[in-house]
C-alpha positions, 0 to 999 in steps of 0.5 A: 888611723884612717886618712883624709887628704884635704886639697888646699888652694895656692895660698895653702887654705882649705874651705870657706869660713865667715869669721876666718883669720886671716881674712878669707883664710878658710877653716882653722886647719889645726882645729879641724885636725884635732876634731878629726883625730878625736874621731879616728881620722888623720887629716893631711893637707896637700896642695893641688900640684903634682909634686906635692900630690905624689908625696902621698899614697892618695889611694890610702884615704879619701880626698876632700875638695873645697872648690874656690871662688876666685874672680873668673873661676880660673883656679876653681876650674883647675881644682875641678879638673884635678877632682875629675882626673882623680875620680876617673883614676879610681881615687875616692873623691868627696864631694863628687866632681859633679857637685864640685862642678855645680858650685858657682855654676847655676846652669849646671845645677839647673840641668841636674835639677831638670833631669832628676825625677825627685820632687824637690828638684822639679817644682821650680821650672827653669830653662838654660841657654848658651847663646843669646840667639837661642834665648831670643828664639824661645823668649816669645813663649816664656811665662813672664815675669822671669828671673834671669841669672848668671851662672856664678855669683853670690849675695844675689849678684847676677840675678835680675827680674824681667817683667816682659819680653823686652826686659828679658831680651835686654837683660840677656843681651847684657849678661851673655855678651862675649864680643871683643874687637879682634875676633869680631873683625875676623868673623866679619871678614869670614862673612865677606869671603865665604858665601852663606857663612853664619857669623859666630854669636857675640853673646855666648855667656850661659844663663839660667832662666827661672820662673818667678814665684809671686807673693814671697816675703822671705826665704830660708837659708838652710845649711846641713852638716850631716844630721844637723840643720841650721836655718836662717830666716831672710826677709825680702825688702819692700819693692825687691824680689831678692832675700839674699844680700838684703841683710834682713836676717833672723833665727827662728825656732818656729818654722813652717811645717814641712820646711825641714822635711823638704830640706832633708829630701833635697839633702838626700838627693845627692851624696854629700856630707854638707849642703846649703839650700835657698828655699822659698815657701808661699804658704802651700808649696816649698821651692828650692831656688839654689843649692850648693854642696861645697864651698858655701857661706858659713854665716848661718852655722857660725851665728846660729844659737841652735840647730835642728836634728831629727829624733824619733818624734820629729824634729828637735831644736837643740839649744847650743852654739856650733863651731864650724870646724867641729861640725865639719869634722863631725859631718864628714865622719858621719858621711864616711861611716854611713 
């Protein structure tokens, strides 16, 4: 039986699940194990410490990561280090450390988006900055209004609209602030002692700047598990510009022509078994606003009364509720066998 090693967090949990028990307890490992066994795989759950990792022959299977969303992303960074080290040492890691790094890191994903030539990744213009000084130098040439985002956060947290340069600079200053008293005093002392010394920036938290697409009244959350697509319609509240976090949610069988084809292109652009996309449509074009390939919210799949899959004649709507662990196992097996 082929082996799959699931890397758990320090609580012993794996992955994310909206209706998890205990609360924030990840997927049901017993269910996941059973569904994988039916598909010819042995699931082994291993904690991310050397002592436990060395008990297994990790080269005998595929190593699956679920990332993490802890405050400050400290443990997420630890898991990312482990994924990079394992892949660099020749082990099979899924998803790739590149996609793990892109989780809770909108700046990194925008860099990936920019340097890809695939059409779905280039339709929304974006810029990124690692210091406020860099942003301020470019702010005069920006096409306002703009969306300014912190690199992490969900449910539209850390997402702001700047209508002009003044608002943009004020927002960027706040989001990028890193100053603390002791390093600031030391840096001022360096300036006093050394002629022509350029002080360190006190605003070095990275940000993403994204063009604003006017006229949108909703967007779509699209989750992909292998060859199954789950779509949630998210309405934008009057006077706001964000669909995520508003709670105005619907499942609709009738979708804009081309939405699922666009989502499929986004999914095929990277090598992963599952994905989550935030997609806008202005009646003419589709826009990919955000993407995640690991540890994304599962509300959409856990509540959807149907899913879409591509048949010989186009997209079919299948009237059936889905179980998270079963679809995760199915899409993982689909990916590994593909």
